[in-house]
VODO-262260 format. One line per 4 residues: number of its first residue (from 1); their letters; for each residue x, y, z of N, C-alpha, C, O. Coordinates in steps of 0.2 Angstrom, whole numbers, plus 5000, padded with zeros to 4 digits. Layout:
<recs>
NUM) A) X/Y/Z/X/Y/Z/X/Y/Z/X/Y/Z | ...
</recs>
This chain:
<recs>
1) XXXX) 5004/4994/5000/5000/5000/5000/5004/5006/5000/5009/5007/5004 | 5003/5011/4996/5007/5017/4995/5002/5023/4998/4997/5024/4995 | 5004/5026/5003/5000/5031/5006/5004/5038/5006/5010/5038/5007 | 5000/5043/5005/5003/5050/5006/4999/5054/5011/4993/5054/5011
5) XXXX) 5003/5057/5016/4999/5060/5022/5002/5067/5022/5008/5068/5023 | 4998/5072/5023/5000/5079/5024/5002/5080/5031/4998/5077/5036 | 5007/5083/5033/5009/5084/5040/5010/5091/5041/5015/5094/5040 | 5005/5094/5044/5005/5101/5046/5011/5102/5051/5011/5098/5056
9) XXXX) 5015/5108/5051/5020/5109/5056/5022/5116/5055/5021/5119/5050 | 5027/5118/5060/5030/5124/5060/5037/5123/5060/5041/5128/5062 | 5040/5118/5057/5047/5117/5056/5050/5121/5050/5047/5121/5045 | 5055/5124/5051/5058/5128/5046/5063/5124/5042/5069/5125/5044
13) XXXX) 5061/5120/5037/5065/5117/5033/5064/5118/5026/5059/5122/5024 | 5068/5116/5021/5067/5117/5014/5061/5113/5011/5059/5115/5006 | 5059/5108/5015/5053/5105/5013/5046/5107/5015/5041/5105/5012 | 5046/5111/5020/5040/5114/5023/5037/5119/5018/5041/5124/5016
17) XXXX) 5031/5118/5016/5028/5123/5011/5021/5125/5013/5018/5121/5016 | 5019/5131/5011/5012/5132/5012/5007/5129/5007/5009/5128/5001 | 5002/5125/5010/4998/5121/5006/4991/5122/5008/4989/5123/5014 | 4986/5122/5003/4979/5122/5005/4976/5114/5004/4977/5112/4999
21) XXXX) 4974/5112/5010/4971/5105/5010/4965/5104/5014/4965/5106/5019 | 4960/5102/5010/4953/5101/5014/4951/5108/5016/4948/5109/5022 | 4952/5113/5012/4950/5120/5014/4954/5124/5019/4953/5130/5020 | 4959/5121/5022/4964/5124/5027/4970/5125/5024/4973/5121/5020
25) XXXX) 4973/5131/5026/4980/5133/5024/4985/5132/5029/4984/5135/5035 | 4990/5128/5028/4995/5126/5033/5002/5126/5030/5003/5125/5024 | 5007/5126/5035/5014/5124/5033/5014/5117/5033/5012/5114/5039 | 5016/5114/5028/5016/5106/5028/5022/5103/5025/5025/5106/5021
29) XXXX) 5023/5097/5027/5027/5092/5024/5023/5087/5021/5017/5086/5023 | 5025/5083/5017/5021/5077/5015/5025/5071/5016/5031/5070/5014 | 5022/5066/5019/5025/5059/5021/5022/5054/5016/5016/5053/5016 | 5027/5051/5012/5025/5046/5008/5028/5039/5011/5033/5039/5013
33) XXXX) 5023/5034/5012/5026/5028/5015/5023/5022/5011/5017/5022/5009 | 5026/5016/5012/5024/5010/5009/5024/5005/5014/5028/5004/5018 | 5018/5001/5014/5017/4996/5019/5017/4990/5016/5013/4989/5011 | 5020/4985/5019/5020/4978/5017/5013/4975/5018/5011/4975/5024
37) XXXX) 5011/4971/5013/5004/4968/5014/5004/4962/5020/4999/4962/5023 | 5010/4959/5020/5010/4953/5025/5011/4955/5032/5008/4953/5037 | 5016/4959/5033/5018/4961/5040/5014/4967/5042/5014/4969/5048 | 5011/4971/5038/5007/4977/5039/5012/4983/5042/5010/4988/5045
41) XXXX) 5019/4982/5041/5024/4987/5043/5026/4991/5038/5026/4989/5032 | 5028/4997/5039/5031/5001/5034/5038/4998/5031/5042/4996/5036 | 5039/4998/5025/5045/4996/5022/5049/5001/5019/5055/5001/5017 | 5046/5007/5018/5049/5013/5014/5045/5019/5016/5039/5019/5017
45) XXXX) 5049/5025/5017/5046/5031/5018/5050/5036/5016/5057/5036/5016 | 5048/5042/5014/5052/5048/5012/5047/5054/5014/5041/5054/5014 | 5050/5060/5015/5047/5066/5016/5048/5070/5010/5054/5071/5007 | 5043/5073/5007/5044/5078/5001/5040/5084/5003/5037/5085/5008
49) XXXX) 5041/5089/4999/5039/5096/5000/5031/5096/5001/5028/5092/4997 | 5028/5100/5005/5021/5100/5007/5017/5102/5001/5011/5101/5001 | 5020/5105/4996/5015/5108/4990/5016/5103/4984/5013/5105/4979 | 5019/5097/4985/5019/5092/4980/5013/5089/4979/5010/5087/4984
53) XXXX) 5010/5088/4973/5004/5085/4972/5005/5078/4972/5010/5075/4969 | 5000/5074/4976/5001/5067/4977/5003/5063/4971/5008/5059/4970 | 4999/5064/4965/5000/5060/4959/5006/5060/4956/5008/5056/4952 | 5010/5065/4957/5017/5066/4954/5022/5062/4957/5027/5061/4954
57) XXXX) 5021/5059/4963/5026/5055/4966/5025/5048/4966/5030/5044/4968 | 5020/5045/4963/5019/5038/4963/5024/5034/4959/5027/5029/4962 | 5025/5036/4953/5030/5032/4949/5037/5033/4951/5041/5028/4951 | 5038/5039/4954/5045/5039/4957/5046/5034/4963/5051/5031/4964
61) XXXX) 5040/5033/4967/5041/5029/4973/5041/5022/4970/5045/5018/4973 | 5038/5020/4965/5038/5013/4962/5045/5012/4959/5048/5006/4960 | 5048/5017/4956/5055/5016/4953/5060/5015/4959/5065/5011/4958 | 5059/5019/4964/5063/5018/4970/5063/5011/4973/5068/5008/4975
65) XXXX) 5057/5009/4974/5056/5002/4977/5059/4997/4972/5062/4992/4975 | 5058/4998/4966/5062/4993/4961/5069/4993/4962/5073/4988/4961 | 5072/4999/4963/5079/5000/4963/5082/4996/4970/5088/4994/4970 | 5078/4995/4975/5079/4992/4981/5078/4984/4980/5078/4980/4985
69) XXXX) 5076/4982/4974/5074/4975/4973/5068/4973/4977/5067/4967/4979 | 5063/4978/4978/5057/4976/4982/5052/4974/4977/5050/4978/4972 | 5050/4968/4977/5045/4965/4972/5038/4967/4974/5035/4966/4979 | 5035/4971/4969/5028/4973/4970/5024/4968/4966/5024/4968/4960
73) XXXX) 5020/4965/4970/5015/4960/4967/5008/4963/4966/5004/4961/4962 | 5006/4968/4970/5000/4972/4970/5000/4978/4974/5004/4979/4979 | 4997/4983/4971/4997/4990/4974/4990/4992/4976/4985/4992/4972 | 4989/4994/4982/4983/4997/4985/4985/5005/4985/4989/5006/4990
77) XXXX) 4983/5009/4981/4986/5016/4981/4980/5021/4983/4974/5020/4982 | 4983/5026/4987/4979/5031/4989/4975/5035/4984/4978/5035/4978 | 4969/5037/4985/4965/5040/4980/4968/5046/4977/4967/5048/4971 | 4973/5050/4980/4977/5055/4977/4981/5054/4972/4983/5058/4968
81) XXXX) 4982/5047/4971/4987/5045/4965/4983/5043/4959/4986/5041/4954 | 4976/5043/4959/4972/5040/4954/4971/5046/4948/4966/5047/4946 | 4977/5048/4945/4977/5052/4939/4977/5048/4933/4979/5042/4933 | 4974/5050/4928/4974/5047/4921/4982/5044/4920/4983/5039/4918
85) XXXX) 4986/5049/4920/4993/5047/4919/4996/5042/4923/4999/5037/4921 | 4995/5042/4930/4997/5036/4934/4993/5030/4933/4997/5025/4933 | 4987/5030/4931/4984/5024/4930/4986/5021/4923/4988/5015/4923 | 4988/5025/4918/4991/5022/4912/4998/5019/4913/5000/5014/4911
89) XXXX) 5002/5023/4917/5008/5020/4919/5008/5014/4923/5012/5009/4922 | 5003/5013/4928/5003/5007/4932/5001/5001/4927/5003/4996/4928 | 4996/5003/4922/4994/4997/4917/5001/4995/4913/5002/4989/4912 | 5005/5000/4911/5011/4998/4908/5016/4994/4912/5019/4990/4909
93) XXXX) 5016/4995/4918/5021/4991/4922/5018/4984/4924/5022/4980/4926 | 5012/4983/4922/5009/4976/4923/5009/4975/4931/5009/4969/4933 | 5008/4980/4935/5007/4979/4942/5000/4979/4943/4997/4985/4942 | 4997/4974/4946/4990/4974/4948/4989/4980/4953/4993/4980/4958
97) XXXX) 4983/4984/4953/4982/4989/4958/4975/4990/4959/4971/4988/4955 | 4973/4993/4964/4967/4995/4966/4967/5002/4969/4971/5004/4973 | 4963/5006/4967/4962/5013/4969/4955/5016/4969/4951/5012/4966 | 4954/5021/4972/4947/5024/4973/4947/5030/4968/4952/5034/4968
101) XXXX) 4942/5031/4965/4941/5037/4961/4935/5041/4962/4930/5038/4965 | 4935/5047/4962/4929/5051/4962/4924/5050/4957/4926/5049/4951 | 4918/5050/4958/4913/5049/4953/4912/5055/4947/4910/5053/4942 | 4915/5060/4949/4915/5066/4944/4921/5066/4939/4921/5070/4935
105) XXXX) 4925/5061/4940/4931/5060/4935/4929/5057/4929/4925/5053/4928 | 4932/5060/4923/4931/5058/4917/4933/5050/4916/4929/5047/4913 | 4938/5048/4919/4940/5041/4919/4935/5037/4922/4934/5031/4920 | 4933/5039/4928/4928/5035/4931/4922/5034/4927/4919/5028/4926
109) XXXX) 4919/5039/4924/4913/5039/4919/4915/5034/4913/4910/5030/4911 | 4921/5035/4910/4922/5030/4905/4923/5023/4907/4920/5019/4903 | 4926/5022/4913/4926/5015/4915/4919/5012/4916/4918/5006/4915 | 4915/5016/4920/4908/5013/4921/4904/5012/4914/4901/5007/4914
113) XXXX) 4905/5016/4910/4902/5016/4903/4904/5009/4900/4900/5006/4897 | 4911/5008/4900/4913/5002/4896/4913/4996/4900/4913/4990/4896 | 4912/4996/4906/4912/4989/4910/4906/4988/4914/4906/4983/4918 | 4901/4992/4914/4895/4991/4918/4892/4984/4917/4889/4981/4922
117) XXXX) 4892/4982/4911/4889/4976/4909/4892/4970/4913/4889/4965/4914 | 4899/4970/4915/4902/4965/4919/4900/4966/4926/4900/4960/4929 | 4899/4972/4928/4897/4973/4935/4890/4971/4937/4889/4969/4943 | 4886/4971/4932/4879/4969/4934/4877/4962/4932/4871/4960/4933
</recs>
């Protein structure tokens, strides 16, 4: 599972940035972490600037895990990562994944239109 969490703080570092999240403006860092399916323990984490958009860091995280020879069998990814670009890149990597999408997304509507017959 790859998760991204905003961490509001008043630490004066090069990674602390002003960001608006859920209607609130805060100084934030962003914590990205990967949890192992079997042990439920974190196996990787990093801190990035608080104003980095979630979906820009997914492929970088996967590439880093690959460089450590961590075998990715399945990904459960945070909803913030479900951009069209990330979904296409995940499909290209042949890594099975599950994510949540908002109903107002163009991709969501296209998937429902194309695959509703399988679901019903």
